[in-house]
N, C-alpha and C positions, 0 to 999 in steps of 0.2 A: 426764526430761520437760522440754523447753525451754519458756520463756515464748512465748506466741503473738506473732508479729511483726506486730501490728496496724498499727504505723506504716508498715512497709514495704508491707503490703497496701494501706493507705490511699493511699500515693503511687502505687502501681501503678494503682489504680482511677482516681485523679485524671487520670492520663495518658491514660486511655481516654475521658474525657468529651468528647463532640464539640463542645459549645457550652455557654454558661452556662445553668443551669437547676437543677431539683430532682433530688436523688439520693434514691431510696427504698431504704433498707437493710432488707431482709426477714430475718426470724429475727434481729433486731437484738440481742436479749439486753440487756446493760447499755449498749449503744450506744457502743462504744469509738470508732467512726469519728467520731461527733458530738463526742465529747470531744476528739479530736485536731484536728478541723476548727475547733473553737472559734468557730463562726459564720462562718468564711471561705467555706465551702460550705454551701448549704442542704441539710440531710439530714433526711428524715422517717423516724423509727425505727418499724418495725412488728414486733410480736411478740405472740404469743397469750398470753404470760404477763404479767399485770399486775404481779406481784411483781418480775419482772426489770426491767420498764420503770420501776419506782419508783426504781431506782438511776440511770436514764438522764438525760442532759441534753438539751435541745432539744425538738423536736416529737416527740410520741409518739402512736401509734395501737395500741390493743389489738385485734388482729384475726388471723384465720387468713391465712397468706401466699397462700392460694389464693382469697381473697375479701377484698380490701382495699377499704375504703370511701373510695376516691379516684376522681375522675372519670377518664375515658378520656384517654390521652395527657397524663398529669400530669408525667412525669419524662423526663429525658434519659439517666439511667443508673439501673439497678437492680442490687443486689448480694445475694448469699447466700453467706456465708463459713462457715468452720469445719465444712465437710462437712454443712451443714444439710440439703441435699436427701436425704442418706442417712437422715434421720429420717422421711421420708415413707414411708407404708406400702407402696406398690407403684409400679410404673412408670406406672400410670394416674394416680396422685396427682402424680407428677413431671410428666407431660404437662399436667395441670390447672394446676400451678404455672407452667410455661412459658407456658401460654395466658394466665394472669393477668398475667404480666410483659409479654407482648406487648400486652395491653390497656392497661397503665399507661404504656408507653413511647411517646414521640413518634416520628414517622417517622425512621428511621435511628438510633433510640435503641439504647443498649448495655446488654447484660446481662453481668455478670461473676459467676461462681460457681466453687466448687471442690467436689470430691467425693473420696471414698475409693475408689480403684480396687481391683479384685479382688486384684491382686498385693500391694498393701499390707495388705489385710485378712488374706490368707494369712500374711504375715510377722508380723502382730500376734498370731497364735494363741499363747496361753500367755504373752504378754509381761506384765511387771509394771513399773510406773514410779511415781515419786513427784515431788512438787514442794512448794514452800512449806515447805522444811525438814522434809519427811516428813509434813506435816499433810494433804496431799492424795495419796491412793494410788489407782492404777488397776490393774485386773486384766482382761485381755481374753481372750475365747474366740470363735473363729470357727467357725461351723457351715457347712461348704461345701455341703452338700446343700440347705439352705434359703437360702444366701447371706445369713445374718444374723450380724452382729458384735455380741456382747454385751460391754458394759464395766461392771464393778462399780466404782463410784466411792465411795471412803470418805473422808469429811471428818472431821478430828479438830480439835475446838475447842481454844482456848488452855487451857481447863479440863480437857482430856483426854477429853471426851465424843466418841464416834464416831457418825457418821450415814452410812448407806450408801444408795446409789441404784443401780438397774440400768438402764442405757441400752441401747436396742435400735436398731441401724442396719441398714437393708437395703442390701446392696451390689449395685449395678447395673453391668452391663457397659458399656464404651464405646459399643458398638453400640446398646444400648437408649437411652442418653442422647442420642446424636447423632441417632438416628431421631426421637426426640421433638422435639428442637429443629427439625429440618427440617419435621416435620409441623405445628409451630406457627409456621412462617414466620420462622425465624431462620436467618441464615447465620453459620457459625462463621468467625471471623477469626483466632483464636489458640487454640492448645492448648499448654500448657507446664507444667512441674513447679513446684508451689508458688510461683506468682507470679514465676517467674524467679529465685528465691533459690537460693543454693548448697545442695546436698544434704548432709546429715550423713553419708551413705554407709552408715548403719546400716539404715534401712528404705526401701523404695520411697516416694517422696514422694506427697503428694496431687496431684491434677491440677487445674489452673486452666483454665477455658474463658472466652473472650471471644466473644460472639455479638452480631450486629447485626440489629435488626428489619428485615425486608424491606418493611415498610409504606411 
């Protein structure tokens, strides 16, 4: 399992910003982009987990990404990385998320997000990986009939204690996602594998989408 290339993702998103203004990072977690930006770009970190945002620097809002307590047209760019939209329960929730992004963005504002395509989920079936010297272990199981990818994440502390979590991701088709974007008045400007980074050739990459508000 490779380290997540946050710095490369950050620079890619910066290249999409149409003009100076606020960047709203949705599903921000520990706010890696804000740490990299170091105040050069104003980033508002939004996550529903207060515990995750405790580790974050910069501006923080504990909120559901489908109902962000910011005024309309607050941002020039919004982002959702790490296949965050796959954690939404169904395609209706994805559409609600895109609708909220459209509300937050200024006219011609940019939405950048990524997702796990079906072919990647299929390739992840039965895969096991580890990181942090074996202290983080992942085991994946894809249920094709329900289009759900289950990931068992086991964290082993320095004292040897193990803690496991089960993550559930809904895998959406390209057509479902693109139809939602169109319905919520976004025009797709780019679709590319993993922010344009080279593929490792082992698994199909995540897909990155850049979309512009038609407002």
